PyMOL commands that place a pseudoatom at each C-alpha (Angstrom):
pseudoatom trace, name=CA, resn=MET, resi=1, chain=A, elem=C, hetatm=0, pos=[113.416, 152.264, 115.201]
pseudoatom trace, name=CA, resn=GLN, resi=2, chain=A, elem=C, hetatm=0, pos=[113.685, 155.774, 115.030]
pseudoatom trace, name=CA, resn=LYS, resi=3, chain=A, elem=C, hetatm=0, pos=[116.335, 157.332, 117.489]
pseudoatom trace, name=CA, resn=ARG, resi=4, chain=A, elem=C, hetatm=0, pos=[114.557, 160.550, 118.177]
pseudoatom trace, name=CA, resn=GLY, resi=5, chain=A, elem=C, hetatm=0, pos=[111.465, 162.061, 116.531]
pseudoatom trace, name=CA, resn=ARG, resi=6, chain=A, elem=C, hetatm=0, pos=[107.620, 161.767, 116.078]
pseudoatom trace, name=CA, resn=LEU, resi=7, chain=A, elem=C, hetatm=0, pos=[107.582, 157.864, 115.559]
pseudoatom trace, name=CA, resn=GLN, resi=8, chain=A, elem=C, hetatm=0, pos=[109.701, 156.793, 118.538]
pseudoatom trace, name=CA, resn=GLU, resi=9, chain=A, elem=C, hetatm=0, pos=[107.051, 156.957, 121.259]
pseudoatom trace, name=CA, resn=PRO, resi=10, chain=A, elem=C, hetatm=0, pos=[104.216, 155.599, 119.187]
pseudoatom trace, name=CA, resn=SER, resi=11, chain=A, elem=C, hetatm=0, pos=[106.963, 152.569, 118.012]
pseudoatom trace, name=CA, resn=LEU, resi=12, chain=A, elem=C, hetatm=0, pos=[107.614, 151.686, 121.580]
pseudoatom trace, name=CA, resn=GLY, resi=13, chain=A, elem=C, hetatm=0, pos=[103.889, 151.797, 122.318]
pseudoatom trace, name=CA, resn=PHE, resi=14, chain=A, elem=C, hetatm=0, pos=[103.453, 149.279, 119.446]
pseudoatom trace, name=CA, resn=LEU, resi=15, chain=A, elem=C, hetatm=0, pos=[105.852, 146.887, 120.733]
pseudoatom trace, name=CA, resn=GLU, resi=16, chain=A, elem=C, hetatm=0, pos=[104.815, 147.291, 124.277]
pseudoatom trace, name=CA, resn=GLY, resi=17, chain=A, elem=C, hetatm=0, pos=[101.183, 146.568, 122.832]
pseudoatom trace, name=CA, resn=LEU, resi=18, chain=A, elem=C, hetatm=0, pos=[102.559, 143.171, 121.641]
pseudoatom trace, name=CA, resn=GLY, resi=19, chain=A, elem=C, hetatm=0, pos=[103.819, 142.359, 125.442]
pseudoatom trace, name=CA, resn=LEU, resi=20, chain=A, elem=C, hetatm=0, pos=[107.273, 143.097, 125.036]
pseudoatom trace, name=CA, resn=GLN, resi=21, chain=A, elem=C, hetatm=0, pos=[108.900, 144.872, 127.911]
pseudoatom trace, name=CA, resn=PHE, resi=22, chain=A, elem=C, hetatm=0, pos=[112.007, 147.326, 127.884]
pseudoatom trace, name=CA, resn=LYS, resi=23, chain=A, elem=C, hetatm=0, pos=[113.483, 149.665, 130.411]
pseudoatom trace, name=CA, resn=PRO, resi=24, chain=A, elem=C, hetatm=0, pos=[113.924, 153.358, 129.575]
pseudoatom trace, name=CA, resn=ASN, resi=25, chain=A, elem=C, hetatm=0, pos=[116.982, 153.267, 127.150]
pseudoatom trace, name=CA, resn=GLY, resi=26, chain=A, elem=C, hetatm=0, pos=[118.147, 156.690, 128.084]
pseudoatom trace, name=CA, resn=SER, resi=27, chain=A, elem=C, hetatm=0, pos=[120.916, 157.446, 125.284]
pseudoatom trace, name=CA, resn=LYS, resi=28, chain=A, elem=C, hetatm=0, pos=[121.801, 153.865, 124.525]
pseudoatom trace, name=CA, resn=LEU, resi=29, chain=A, elem=C, hetatm=0, pos=[121.600, 152.765, 120.857]
pseudoatom trace, name=CA, resn=ILE, resi=30, chain=A, elem=C, hetatm=0, pos=[120.722, 149.172, 121.496]
pseudoatom trace, name=CA, resn=ASP, resi=31, chain=A, elem=C, hetatm=0, pos=[118.092, 148.013, 124.049]
pseudoatom trace, name=CA, resn=SER, resi=32, chain=A, elem=C, hetatm=0, pos=[117.198, 144.479, 124.948]
pseudoatom trace, name=CA, resn=CYS, resi=33, chain=A, elem=C, hetatm=0, pos=[113.843, 143.356, 125.690]
pseudoatom trace, name=CA, resn=LEU, resi=34, chain=A, elem=C, hetatm=0, pos=[113.280, 142.145, 129.163]
pseudoatom trace, name=CA, resn=ASN, resi=35, chain=A, elem=C, hetatm=0, pos=[111.049, 139.179, 128.401]
pseudoatom trace, name=CA, resn=ALA, resi=36, chain=A, elem=C, hetatm=0, pos=[112.047, 138.131, 124.784]
pseudoatom trace, name=CA, resn=ASP, resi=37, chain=A, elem=C, hetatm=0, pos=[114.892, 137.511, 122.473]
pseudoatom trace, name=CA, resn=VAL, resi=38, chain=A, elem=C, hetatm=0, pos=[114.528, 140.862, 120.819]
pseudoatom trace, name=CA, resn=GLU, resi=39, chain=A, elem=C, hetatm=0, pos=[116.725, 144.092, 120.476]
pseudoatom trace, name=CA, resn=ILE, resi=40, chain=A, elem=C, hetatm=0, pos=[115.701, 147.334, 119.640]
pseudoatom trace, name=CA, resn=LEU, resi=41, chain=A, elem=C, hetatm=0, pos=[118.273, 149.297, 117.480]
pseudoatom trace, name=CA, resn=TYR, resi=42, chain=A, elem=C, hetatm=0, pos=[118.017, 153.161, 117.841]
pseudoatom trace, name=CA, resn=VAL, resi=43, chain=A, elem=C, hetatm=0, pos=[118.943, 154.860, 114.432]
pseudoatom trace, name=CA, resn=ARG, resi=44, chain=A, elem=C, hetatm=0, pos=[118.267, 157.676, 112.352]
pseudoatom trace, name=CA, resn=ASN, resi=45, chain=A, elem=C, hetatm=0, pos=[114.999, 157.585, 110.653]
pseudoatom trace, name=CA, resn=SER, resi=46, chain=A, elem=C, hetatm=0, pos=[116.425, 157.867, 107.113]
pseudoatom trace, name=CA, resn=ASP, resi=47, chain=A, elem=C, hetatm=0, pos=[118.845, 154.857, 107.764]
pseudoatom trace, name=CA, resn=ILE, resi=48, chain=A, elem=C, hetatm=0, pos=[116.431, 152.404, 108.846]
pseudoatom trace, name=CA, resn=PRO, resi=49, chain=A, elem=C, hetatm=0, pos=[115.655, 150.848, 105.294]
pseudoatom trace, name=CA, resn=GLN, resi=50, chain=A, elem=C, hetatm=0, pos=[119.536, 150.271, 104.970]
pseudoatom trace, name=CA, resn=TYR, resi=51, chain=A, elem=C, hetatm=0, pos=[119.619, 148.492, 108.191]
pseudoatom trace, name=CA, resn=VAL, resi=52, chain=A, elem=C, hetatm=0, pos=[116.725, 146.119, 107.231]
pseudoatom trace, name=CA, resn=LYS, resi=53, chain=A, elem=C, hetatm=0, pos=[117.844, 145.818, 103.563]
pseudoatom trace, name=CA, resn=TYR, resi=54, chain=A, elem=C, hetatm=0, pos=[121.294, 144.262, 104.531]
pseudoatom trace, name=CA, resn=GLY, resi=55, chain=A, elem=C, hetatm=0, pos=[119.763, 142.071, 107.425]
pseudoatom trace, name=CA, resn=VAL, resi=56, chain=A, elem=C, hetatm=0, pos=[121.426, 143.965, 110.304]
pseudoatom trace, name=CA, resn=ALA, resi=57, chain=A, elem=C, hetatm=0, pos=[117.659, 144.183, 111.456]
pseudoatom trace, name=CA, resn=ASP, resi=58, chain=A, elem=C, hetatm=0, pos=[114.992, 141.744, 110.794]
pseudoatom trace, name=CA, resn=PHE, resi=59, chain=A, elem=C, hetatm=0, pos=[112.469, 144.381, 111.072]
pseudoatom trace, name=CA, resn=GLY, resi=60, chain=A, elem=C, hetatm=0, pos=[112.163, 148.104, 111.142]
pseudoatom trace, name=CA, resn=ILE, resi=61, chain=A, elem=C, hetatm=0, pos=[109.341, 150.881, 111.752]
pseudoatom trace, name=CA, resn=VAL, resi=62, chain=A, elem=C, hetatm=0, pos=[109.426, 153.674, 109.252]
pseudoatom trace, name=CA, resn=GLY, resi=63, chain=A, elem=C, hetatm=0, pos=[107.596, 155.987, 107.411]
pseudoatom trace, name=CA, resn=GLU, resi=64, chain=A, elem=C, hetatm=0, pos=[106.174, 155.137, 104.125]
pseudoatom trace, name=CA, resn=ASN, resi=65, chain=A, elem=C, hetatm=0, pos=[107.582, 158.527, 102.722]
pseudoatom trace, name=CA, resn=VAL, resi=66, chain=A, elem=C, hetatm=0, pos=[111.156, 157.317, 103.856]
pseudoatom trace, name=CA, resn=LEU, resi=67, chain=A, elem=C, hetatm=0, pos=[110.863, 154.114, 101.949]
pseudoatom trace, name=CA, resn=ALA, resi=68, chain=A, elem=C, hetatm=0, pos=[109.611, 155.969, 98.996]
pseudoatom trace, name=CA, resn=GLU, resi=69, chain=A, elem=C, hetatm=0, pos=[112.661, 158.616, 99.097]
pseudoatom trace, name=CA, resn=LYS, resi=70, chain=A, elem=C, hetatm=0, pos=[115.170, 155.842, 99.409]
pseudoatom trace, name=CA, resn=LYS, resi=71, chain=A, elem=C, hetatm=0, pos=[113.369, 153.967, 96.611]
pseudoatom trace, name=CA, resn=SER, resi=72, chain=A, elem=C, hetatm=0, pos=[113.440, 150.981, 99.028]
pseudoatom trace, name=CA, resn=ARG, resi=73, chain=A, elem=C, hetatm=0, pos=[111.605, 147.647, 97.837]
pseudoatom trace, name=CA, resn=LEU, resi=74, chain=A, elem=C, hetatm=0, pos=[111.375, 146.305, 101.462]
pseudoatom trace, name=CA, resn=LYS, resi=75, chain=A, elem=C, hetatm=0, pos=[108.345, 144.060, 102.204]
pseudoatom trace, name=CA, resn=VAL, resi=76, chain=A, elem=C, hetatm=0, pos=[105.665, 145.966, 104.030]
pseudoatom trace, name=CA, resn=VAL, resi=77, chain=A, elem=C, hetatm=0, pos=[104.394, 143.621, 106.698]
pseudoatom trace, name=CA, resn=GLU, resi=78, chain=A, elem=C, hetatm=0, pos=[101.769, 146.006, 107.957]
pseudoatom trace, name=CA, resn=LYS, resi=79, chain=A, elem=C, hetatm=0, pos=[100.504, 149.342, 108.234]
pseudoatom trace, name=CA, resn=LEU, resi=80, chain=A, elem=C, hetatm=0, pos=[100.791, 150.643, 111.919]
pseudoatom trace, name=CA, resn=GLY, resi=81, chain=A, elem=C, hetatm=0, pos=[98.022, 153.505, 111.858]
pseudoatom trace, name=CA, resn=PHE, resi=82, chain=A, elem=C, hetatm=0, pos=[100.346, 156.003, 113.590]
pseudoatom trace, name=CA, resn=GLY, resi=83, chain=A, elem=C, hetatm=0, pos=[102.760, 158.760, 112.164]
pseudoatom trace, name=CA, resn=LYS, resi=84, chain=A, elem=C, hetatm=0, pos=[100.061, 159.787, 109.543]
pseudoatom trace, name=CA, resn=CYS, resi=85, chain=A, elem=C, hetatm=0, pos=[101.246, 162.797, 107.557]
pseudoatom trace, name=CA, resn=SER, resi=86, chain=A, elem=C, hetatm=0, pos=[101.116, 164.097, 103.943]
pseudoatom trace, name=CA, resn=LEU, resi=87, chain=A, elem=C, hetatm=0, pos=[103.935, 165.442, 101.670]
pseudoatom trace, name=CA, resn=VAL, resi=88, chain=A, elem=C, hetatm=0, pos=[102.740, 168.564, 99.970]
pseudoatom trace, name=CA, resn=ILE, resi=89, chain=A, elem=C, hetatm=0, pos=[103.693, 171.215, 97.843]
pseudoatom trace, name=CA, resn=ALA, resi=90, chain=A, elem=C, hetatm=0, pos=[103.181, 174.700, 99.462]
pseudoatom trace, name=CA, resn=VAL, resi=91, chain=A, elem=C, hetatm=0, pos=[103.720, 178.357, 98.173]
pseudoatom trace, name=CA, resn=PRO, resi=92, chain=A, elem=C, hetatm=0, pos=[103.639, 181.675, 100.008]
pseudoatom trace, name=CA, resn=LYS, resi=93, chain=A, elem=C, hetatm=0, pos=[100.111, 183.057, 100.417]
pseudoatom trace, name=CA, resn=GLY, resi=94, chain=A, elem=C, hetatm=0, pos=[99.186, 185.658, 97.693]
pseudoatom trace, name=CA, resn=SER, resi=95, chain=A, elem=C, hetatm=0, pos=[101.815, 184.306, 95.318]
pseudoatom trace, name=CA, resn=GLY, resi=96, chain=A, elem=C, hetatm=0, pos=[99.145, 183.657, 92.511]
pseudoatom trace, name=CA, resn=VAL, resi=97, chain=A, elem=C, hetatm=0, pos=[100.128, 180.077, 92.288]
pseudoatom trace, name=CA, resn=LYS, resi=98, chain=A, elem=C, hetatm=0, pos=[96.877, 178.025, 92.393]
pseudoatom trace, name=CA, resn=ASP, resi=99, chain=A, elem=C, hetatm=0, pos=[98.195, 174.619, 90.658]
pseudoatom trace, name=CA, resn=VAL, resi=100, chain=A, elem=C, hetatm=0, pos=[101.506, 172.730, 90.744]
pseudoatom trace, name=CA, resn=ARG, resi=101, chain=A, elem=C, hetatm=0, pos=[101.522, 173.474, 86.897]
pseudoatom trace, name=CA, resn=ASP, resi=102, chain=A, elem=C, hetatm=0, pos=[101.798, 177.169, 87.569]
pseudoatom trace, name=CA, resn=LEU, resi=103, chain=A, elem=C, hetatm=0, pos=[105.321, 176.298, 89.110]
pseudoatom trace, name=CA, resn=GLY, resi=104, chain=A, elem=C, hetatm=0, pos=[106.614, 175.469, 85.479]
pseudoatom trace, name=CA, resn=GLU, resi=105, chain=A, elem=C, hetatm=0, pos=[110.053, 177.097, 85.563]
pseudoatom trace, name=CA, resn=GLU, resi=106, chain=A, elem=C, hetatm=0, pos=[110.025, 177.941, 89.336]
pseudoatom trace, name=CA, resn=ARG, resi=107, chain=A, elem=C, hetatm=0, pos=[112.196, 176.628, 92.143]
pseudoatom trace, name=CA, resn=ILE, resi=108, chain=A, elem=C, hetatm=0, pos=[110.945, 174.232, 94.655]
pseudoatom trace, name=CA, resn=ALA, resi=109, chain=A, elem=C, hetatm=0, pos=[112.967, 173.564, 98.084]
pseudoatom trace, name=CA, resn=THR, resi=110, chain=A, elem=C, hetatm=0, pos=[112.715, 170.083, 99.554]
pseudoatom trace, name=CA, resn=SER, resi=111, chain=A, elem=C, hetatm=0, pos=[114.504, 167.196, 101.396]
pseudoatom trace, name=CA, resn=TYR, resi=112, chain=A, elem=C, hetatm=0, pos=[112.461, 164.822, 99.496]
pseudoatom trace, name=CA, resn=LEU, resi=113, chain=A, elem=C, hetatm=0, pos=[114.455, 165.162, 96.091]
pseudoatom trace, name=CA, resn=ASN, resi=114, chain=A, elem=C, hetatm=0, pos=[113.595, 161.672, 94.687]
pseudoatom trace, name=CA, resn=ILE, resi=115, chain=A, elem=C, hetatm=0, pos=[109.915, 161.756, 95.441]
pseudoatom trace, name=CA, resn=LEU, resi=116, chain=A, elem=C, hetatm=0, pos=[109.605, 165.388, 94.169]
pseudoatom trace, name=CA, resn=LYS, resi=117, chain=A, elem=C, hetatm=0, pos=[111.459, 164.465, 90.957]
pseudoatom trace, name=CA, resn=SER, resi=118, chain=A, elem=C, hetatm=0, pos=[109.213, 161.613, 90.315]
pseudoatom trace, name=CA, resn=TYR, resi=119, chain=A, elem=C, hetatm=0, pos=[106.039, 163.685, 91.051]
pseudoatom trace, name=CA, resn=LEU, resi=120, chain=A, elem=C, hetatm=0, pos=[107.008, 166.682, 88.799]
pseudoatom trace, name=CA, resn=MET, resi=121, chain=A, elem=C, hetatm=0, pos=[107.815, 164.250, 86.116]
pseudoatom trace, name=CA, resn=LYS, resi=122, chain=A, elem=C, hetatm=0, pos=[104.425, 162.450, 86.213]
pseudoatom trace, name=CA, resn=GLU, resi=123, chain=A, elem=C, hetatm=0, pos=[102.685, 165.722, 86.189]
pseudoatom trace, name=CA, resn=GLY, resi=124, chain=A, elem=C, hetatm=0, pos=[104.869, 167.279, 83.186]
pseudoatom trace, name=CA, resn=VAL, resi=125, chain=A, elem=C, hetatm=0, pos=[106.199, 170.098, 85.453]
pseudoatom trace, name=CA, resn=SER, resi=126, chain=A, elem=C, hetatm=0, pos=[109.580, 171.458, 84.644]
pseudoatom trace, name=CA, resn=ALA, resi=127, chain=A, elem=C, hetatm=0, pos=[110.306, 173.117, 87.889]
pseudoatom trace, name=CA, resn=SER, resi=128, chain=A, elem=C, hetatm=0, pos=[113.775, 173.044, 89.320]
pseudoatom trace, name=CA, resn=ILE, resi=129, chain=A, elem=C, hetatm=0, pos=[114.461, 171.554, 92.829]
pseudoatom trace, name=CA, resn=VAL, resi=130, chain=A, elem=C, hetatm=0, pos=[116.718, 172.936, 95.599]
pseudoatom trace, name=CA, resn=GLU, resi=131, chain=A, elem=C, hetatm=0, pos=[117.732, 170.326, 97.997]
pseudoatom trace, name=CA, resn=ILE, resi=132, chain=A, elem=C, hetatm=0, pos=[117.766, 171.360, 101.532]
pseudoatom trace, name=CA, resn=ASN, resi=133, chain=A, elem=C, hetatm=0, pos=[118.248, 169.038, 104.653]
pseudoatom trace, name=CA, resn=GLY, resi=134, chain=A, elem=C, hetatm=0, pos=[116.142, 170.904, 107.259]
pseudoatom trace, name=CA, resn=SER, resi=135, chain=A, elem=C, hetatm=0, pos=[113.504, 173.601, 107.628]
pseudoatom trace, name=CA, resn=VAL, resi=136, chain=A, elem=C, hetatm=0, pos=[112.489, 174.031, 103.957]
pseudoatom trace, name=CA, resn=GLU, resi=137, chain=A, elem=C, hetatm=0, pos=[109.543, 176.503, 105.022]
pseudoatom trace, name=CA, resn=ILE, resi=138, chain=A, elem=C, hetatm=0, pos=[111.723, 179.356, 105.325]
pseudoatom trace, name=CA, resn=CYS, resi=139, chain=A, elem=C, hetatm=0, pos=[113.229, 179.357, 101.806]
pseudoatom trace, name=CA, resn=PRO, resi=140, chain=A, elem=C, hetatm=0, pos=[110.715, 181.184, 99.803]
pseudoatom trace, name=CA, resn=PHE, resi=141, chain=A, elem=C, hetatm=0, pos=[111.288, 184.234, 102.196]
pseudoatom trace, name=CA, resn=LEU, resi=142, chain=A, elem=C, hetatm=0, pos=[114.964, 184.119, 101.809]
pseudoatom trace, name=CA, resn=ASN, resi=143, chain=A, elem=C, hetatm=0, pos=[114.402, 183.972, 98.027]
pseudoatom trace, name=CA, resn=LEU, resi=144, chain=A, elem=C, hetatm=0, pos=[116.094, 180.395, 97.651]
pseudoatom trace, name=CA, resn=SER, resi=145, chain=A, elem=C, hetatm=0, pos=[113.025, 178.985, 96.200]
pseudoatom trace, name=CA, resn=ASP, resi=146, chain=A, elem=C, hetatm=0, pos=[109.334, 179.825, 95.085]
pseudoatom trace, name=CA, resn=ALA, resi=147, chain=A, elem=C, hetatm=0, pos=[107.773, 177.000, 96.596]
pseudoatom trace, name=CA, resn=VAL, resi=148, chain=A, elem=C, hetatm=0, pos=[108.339, 174.156, 99.156]
pseudoatom trace, name=CA, resn=CYS, resi=149, chain=A, elem=C, hetatm=0, pos=[107.580, 170.303, 99.256]
pseudoatom trace, name=CA, resn=ASP, resi=150, chain=A, elem=C, hetatm=0, pos=[107.391, 169.165, 102.767]
pseudoatom trace, name=CA, resn=ILE, resi=151, chain=A, elem=C, hetatm=0, pos=[106.012, 166.866, 105.373]
pseudoatom trace, name=CA, resn=THR, resi=152, chain=A, elem=C, hetatm=0, pos=[102.963, 167.980, 107.149]
pseudoatom trace, name=CA, resn=GLN, resi=153, chain=A, elem=C, hetatm=0, pos=[100.745, 166.611, 109.802]
pseudoatom trace, name=CA, resn=THR, resi=154, chain=A, elem=C, hetatm=0, pos=[98.436, 169.378, 110.697]
pseudoatom trace, name=CA, resn=GLY, resi=155, chain=A, elem=C, hetatm=0, pos=[99.391, 172.130, 108.399]
pseudoatom trace, name=CA, resn=ARG, resi=156, chain=A, elem=C, hetatm=0, pos=[100.013, 174.396, 111.344]
pseudoatom trace, name=CA, resn=THR, resi=157, chain=A, elem=C, hetatm=0, pos=[103.641, 175.123, 110.609]
pseudoatom trace, name=CA, resn=LEU, resi=158, chain=A, elem=C, hetatm=0, pos=[102.791, 176.054, 106.903]
pseudoatom trace, name=CA, resn=VAL, resi=159, chain=A, elem=C, hetatm=0, pos=[100.290, 178.430, 108.056]
pseudoatom trace, name=CA, resn=GLU, resi=160, chain=A, elem=C, hetatm=0, pos=[102.770, 179.879, 110.813]
pseudoatom trace, name=CA, resn=ASN, resi=161, chain=A, elem=C, hetatm=0, pos=[105.264, 180.289, 107.988]
pseudoatom trace, name=CA, resn=GLY, resi=162, chain=A, elem=C, hetatm=0, pos=[102.644, 182.202, 105.580]
pseudoatom trace, name=CA, resn=LEU, resi=163, chain=A, elem=C, hetatm=0, pos=[102.354, 179.192, 103.205]
pseudoatom trace, name=CA, resn=GLU, resi=164, chain=A, elem=C, hetatm=0, pos=[99.320, 177.398, 101.543]
pseudoatom trace, name=CA, resn=VAL, resi=165, chain=A, elem=C, hetatm=0, pos=[99.072, 174.156, 100.099]
pseudoatom trace, name=CA, resn=VAL, resi=166, chain=A, elem=C, hetatm=0, pos=[98.671, 173.819, 96.359]
pseudoatom trace, name=CA, resn=ALA, resi=167, chain=A, elem=C, hetatm=0, pos=[99.188, 170.129, 95.620]
pseudoatom trace, name=CA, resn=GLY, resi=168, chain=A, elem=C, hetatm=0, pos=[99.377, 166.877, 97.597]
pseudoatom trace, name=CA, resn=VAL, resi=169, chain=A, elem=C, hetatm=0, pos=[102.240, 164.419, 96.600]
pseudoatom trace, name=CA, resn=MET, resi=170, chain=A, elem=C, hetatm=0, pos=[101.709, 161.634, 98.872]
pseudoatom trace, name=CA, resn=ASP, resi=171, chain=A, elem=C, hetatm=0, pos=[100.282, 160.345, 102.058]
pseudoatom trace, name=CA, resn=SER, resi=172, chain=A, elem=C, hetatm=0, pos=[102.389, 158.567, 104.533]
pseudoatom trace, name=CA, resn=GLU, resi=173, chain=A, elem=C, hetatm=0, pos=[102.299, 156.498, 107.820]
pseudoatom trace, name=CA, resn=ALA, resi=174, chain=A, elem=C, hetatm=0, pos=[104.533, 154.333, 109.939]
pseudoatom trace, name=CA, resn=VAL, resi=175, chain=A, elem=C, hetatm=0, pos=[104.845, 150.930, 108.483]
pseudoatom trace, name=CA, resn=LEU, resi=176, chain=A, elem=C, hetatm=0, pos=[106.459, 147.552, 109.759]
pseudoatom trace, name=CA, resn=VAL, resi=177, chain=A, elem=C, hetatm=0, pos=[109.095, 146.318, 107.102]
pseudoatom trace, name=CA, resn=CYS, resi=178, chain=A, elem=C, hetatm=0, pos=[111.072, 143.038, 107.106]
pseudoatom trace, name=CA, resn=SER, resi=179, chain=A, elem=C, hetatm=0, pos=[114.590, 141.994, 105.793]
pseudoatom trace, name=CA, resn=PRO, resi=180, chain=A, elem=C, hetatm=0, pos=[114.921, 140.002, 102.722]
pseudoatom trace, name=CA, resn=PHE, resi=181, chain=A, elem=C, hetatm=0, pos=[117.095, 137.704, 104.470]
pseudoatom trace, name=CA, resn=LEU, resi=182, chain=A, elem=C, hetatm=0, pos=[114.225, 136.296, 106.586]
pseudoatom trace, name=CA, resn=ASN, resi=183, chain=A, elem=C, hetatm=0, pos=[113.595, 132.739, 105.332]
pseudoatom trace, name=CA, resn=LYS, resi=184, chain=A, elem=C, hetatm=0, pos=[110.300, 132.266, 103.288]
pseudoatom trace, name=CA, resn=GLU, resi=185, chain=A, elem=C, hetatm=0, pos=[108.612, 130.315, 105.944]
pseudoatom trace, name=CA, resn=VAL, resi=186, chain=A, elem=C, hetatm=0, pos=[109.051, 133.277, 108.287]
pseudoatom trace, name=CA, resn=VAL, resi=187, chain=A, elem=C, hetatm=0, pos=[108.058, 135.619, 105.850]
pseudoatom trace, name=CA, resn=ASP, resi=188, chain=A, elem=C, hetatm=0, pos=[104.850, 133.858, 104.970]
pseudoatom trace, name=CA, resn=CYS, resi=189, chain=A, elem=C, hetatm=0, pos=[103.677, 133.796, 108.537]
pseudoatom trace, name=CA, resn=ASP, resi=190, chain=A, elem=C, hetatm=0, pos=[102.143, 135.976, 111.101]
pseudoatom trace, name=CA, resn=PHE, resi=191, chain=A, elem=C, hetatm=0, pos=[104.953, 138.564, 111.478]
pseudoatom trace, name=CA, resn=ILE, resi=192, chain=A, elem=C, hetatm=0, pos=[103.214, 140.132, 114.555]
pseudoatom trace, name=CA, resn=ASN, resi=193, chain=A, elem=C, hetatm=0, pos=[103.152, 136.855, 116.187]
pseudoatom trace, name=CA, resn=LEU, resi=194, chain=A, elem=C, hetatm=0, pos=[106.937, 136.404, 115.848]
pseudoatom trace, name=CA, resn=LEU, resi=195, chain=A, elem=C, hetatm=0, pos=[107.661, 139.535, 117.631]
pseudoatom trace, name=CA, resn=LYS, resi=196, chain=A, elem=C, hetatm=0, pos=[105.486, 138.646, 120.747]
pseudoatom trace, name=CA, resn=PRO, resi=197, chain=A, elem=C, hetatm=0, pos=[107.114, 137.041, 123.682]
pseudoatom trace, name=CA, resn=LYS, resi=198, chain=A, elem=C, hetatm=0, pos=[106.570, 133.403, 124.325]
pseudoatom trace, name=CA, resn=LEU, resi=199, chain=A, elem=C, hetatm=0, pos=[104.629, 133.313, 127.417]
for i in range(1, 199): cmd.bond("trace and resi %d" % i, "trace and resi %d" % (i + 1))
show_as sticks, trace
zoom trace
């Protein structure tokens, strides 16, 4: 699961809701369950698909946006109902841009290079992409881009930075994914019961 960030607390709540008990982990990267043969690996959100893909972890809790950006084909066991957000394209207020097609030859800053490329291709928009790892909202005001493509939950950060949404790219929430190395009998059963402690 996520080492730090908005998914960590609800992910722990999900596991505790299954009856799994953990001590507060502090800064440890591996935490053992107190009442079941389960360990939590705390890693960067963007690395979770790789840990699961290569069988280092049997399961992972990750955002659908991360799976899409990594072009991951991991099996989604269950949508978890938390971490809901949207990937949107936003422009400075007063820019005159009303639709993504108005961004034809413009620059869009994003951390979601692959998702944005696919979206622009589908929409027939030939905008150029500026890849930024971090706070993209400031890019239009530094003249690095004309628009941004970023994740938003409430839209408040966009508004605070003078931006308005002109297109929705994808909706996302946290999902439970599983490793392709789990055998078929395990894959076809109830995954959630697999994680529950044997009482």
